[in-house]
LOLO-197413 format. One record per residue: residue in three letters; x, y, z of N, C-alpha, C in turn. Coordinates in steps of 0.001 Angstrom, whole numbers, padded with zeros to 6 digits, always signed. Each point is the difference from the previous one (the first is absolute). Example, Ala and Ser with C-alpha at 12.3 -4.5 7.8 and 13.67 -1.06 7.14 Angstrom:
BEGIN
ALA+013190-005690+007800-000890+001190+000000+000900+001200+000000;SER-000350+001050-000720+000820+001190+000060-000770+001090+000730;
end
This chain:
BEGIN
MET+003785-044547-027393+000198+000408+001362-000450+001460+000150;GLU-000867+000268+000958-000510+001346+000232+000969+000786+000864;GLN+000165+001257-000360+000861+000864+000787-000832+000633+001106;GLU+000498-000102+001210-000712+000562+001133+000271+001508+000069;ILE-001069+000786+000184+000126+001452+000046+000052+000446+001457;ASP+000992+000799+000296+000145+000561+001335-001158+000965+000252;PRO-000697-000114+001146-001130+000894+000292+000387+001479-000033;ALA+001214+000315+000430+000447+001392-000018+000140+000503-001437;GLU+000513-000841-000881+000142+000389-001409-001363+000213-000643;GLU-000948-000864+000325-001344+000134-000557-000664+001281+000516;TYR+000189+000303+001280-000561+001224+000566+000572+001217-000724;ILE+001305+000024-000171+000653+001131-000662-000490+000146-001435;ARG-000139-001107-000696-000480+000038-001392-001417+000583-000058;ASN-000894-000439+000883-001371+000507+000003-000069+001446+000492;PHE+000833+000348+000963+000082+001381+000468+000409+000910-001158;ASN+001051-000389-000710+000481+000797-001127-001036+000101-001115;LEU-000750-001047-000192-001062+000011-001007-001069+001038+000372;GLY-000433-000007+001250-000984+000981+000453+000529+001420-000091;TYR+001247+000193+000395+000636+001314-000066+000049+000496-001447;GLY+000421-000876-000899+000116+000369-001417-001340+000306-000640;ILE-001006-000762+000345-001332+000263-000564-000504+001350+000482;ASN+000194+000330+001262-000452+001294+000508+000784+001140-000642;ARG+001275-000203-000268+000829+001025-000634-000393+000200-001458;ASP-000199-001100-000727-000240+000081-001439-001465+000142-000380;SER-000901-000562+000796-001439+000031-000309-000794+000229+001284;PRO+000018+001224+000525-000679+000240+001274-001501-000286-000035;GLU-000613+000133-001163-001439-000286-000087-000282-001488+000200;ILE+000872-000847-000485-000156-001444+000216+000274-000334+001470;ALA+001027+000627+000567+000322-000238+001407-001155+000427+000893;GLU-000682+001084-000368-001142+000455+000792-001134-001021-000032;LEU-000234-000588-001166-001024-001044-000099+000386-001226+000837;LEU+001245-000395-000084+000472-001171+000736+000044+000260+001505;ASP+000228+001248+000373+000092+000349+001413-001323-000217+000722;GLY-001097+000083-000729-001309-000199+000605-000345-001455+000252;LEU+000749-000915-000585-000261-001429+000195+000500-000438+001373;LYS-000623-001027+000540+000384-000486+001327+000339-001498+000013;PRO+000744-000507-000978+000363-001414+000068+000992-000254+001136;ASP+000112-001242+000371+000870-000378+001102+001179-000784-000547;GLY+001074-000020+000701+001160-000792-000393+001274+000812+000032;GLU+001114-000699+000083+001300+000653+000096+000364+000754-001276;ARG-000335-000573-001149+000304+000695-001257-000705+001339-000064;TRP-001278-000013+000363-000772+001242-000070+000517+001019+001008;LYS+000377-000450+001190+000523+000920+001017+001267+000689-000503;ALA+000870-000745-000645+001229+000572-000551-000321+000974-001130;PHE-000915-000381-000866-000414+000838-001120-000587+001317+000526;LYS-000877-000120+000992-000655+001165+000602+001029+000885+000708;ALA+000978-000601+000650+001048+000770+000674+000801+000817-001010;GLY+000241-000551-001173+000700+000740-001060-000817+001182-000495;ILE-001309-000210-000175-000891+001092-000413+000023+001103+001053;ASP-000134-000387+001260-000029+000977+001091+001324+000755+000124;GLN+001106-000703-000176+001313+000638+000122+000182+001081-001058;TYR-000383-000287-001237+000143+001013-001048-000882+001204+000304;SER-001213-000229+000505-000898+001097+000352+000617+000878+001085;LYS+000615-000620+001006+000647+000761+001069+001149+000835-000541;GLU+000817-000596-000867+001137+000723-000559-000459+001158-000878;LEU-001057-000215-000761-000533+001047-000863-000524+001157+000844;HIS-000742-000317+001039-000534+001031+000895+001142+000758+000688;SER+001002-000734+000446+001138+000605+000680+000764+000934-000940;SER+000210-000414-001233+000747+000844-000935-000785+001248-000347;ARG-001315-000104-000090-000822+001188-000272+000038+000950+001188;THR-000056-000535+001201+000045+000825+001200+001344+000702+000104;LEU+001081-000719-000225+001326+000593+000106+000232+001048-001071;SER-000486-000221-001215+000194+000998-001042-000796+001255+000307;TRP-001158-000151+000622-000803+001155+000370+000704+000799+001097;LEU+000584-000695+000969+000675+000676+001095+001303+000656-000441;SER+000606-000493-001043+001273+000552-000429-000175+001357-000668;ARG-001170+000282-000479-000261+001312-000587-000133+001029+001118;ASP+000143+001245-000334-000125+001065+000995-001468+000350+000210;ARG-000745-000933+000505-001413+000237+000257-000246+000410+001446;LEU+001012-000121+000811-000185+000353+001395-000074+001516+000177;GLU+000691+000732-000849-000048+001452+000042-000557+000508-001321;PRO-001209+000547+000019-000587+000483-001249+000760+001215-000517;PRO-000041+000235-001288+000691+001161-000547-000608+001288+000568;ILE+000841+000977+000198-000457+001268+000571-000450+000915-001130;ASP-001186+000546+000164-000555+000929-000973+000601+001376+000273;PRO+000728+000595-000967+000637+001293+000241-001010+001105+000337;SER-001226-000149-000423-000995+001031+000275-000421+000013+001468;LEU+000376-001024+000744-000364-000069+001413+001157+000375+000920;ASP+001008+000628-000529+001171+000382+000779-000381+001084+001009;ARG+000237-000239+001279-000385+000932+001060+000825+001286-000037;GLU+001177-000074-000510+000889+001163-000032-000254+000880-001222;SER-000880-000425-000852-000271+000751-001221-000654+001339+000329;PRO+000495+001108-000584-000616+001306+000254-001401+000106-000602;ASP-000332-000876-000923-001304+000047-000646-001089-000599+000878;LEU+000369-000650+001067-000961-000657+000865-000513+000988+001042;GLU-001288+000220-000018-000607+000903+000961-000681-000804+001080;LEU+000253+000364+001235-000595-000708+001118-001085+000876+000600;ASP-001077-000611+000377-001078+000728+000667+000371+000128+001475;ARG+000181+001219+000439+000341+000244+001406-000999+001000+000552;GLU-000425-000253+001183-000959+000894+000629+000647+000890+001013;
end
């Protein structure tokens, strides 16, 4: 007797497979991403690859924003109040 597979379970399994391949072997996922086969299995697999890529991009963006890059460090030699700074005045 064959066990019937729920379409949602199969989608999740293929989604997770694509996600895991992109996480563990991004070079293989990149090769597979260029393929254009049709079918529900492939759509789920591709969605997993895409989801990991989005999360990776998002985490890189957030880590970049969390650093103090919005305000560059101030160079002490450019201090306007410094007596060593001579201004050209006419």
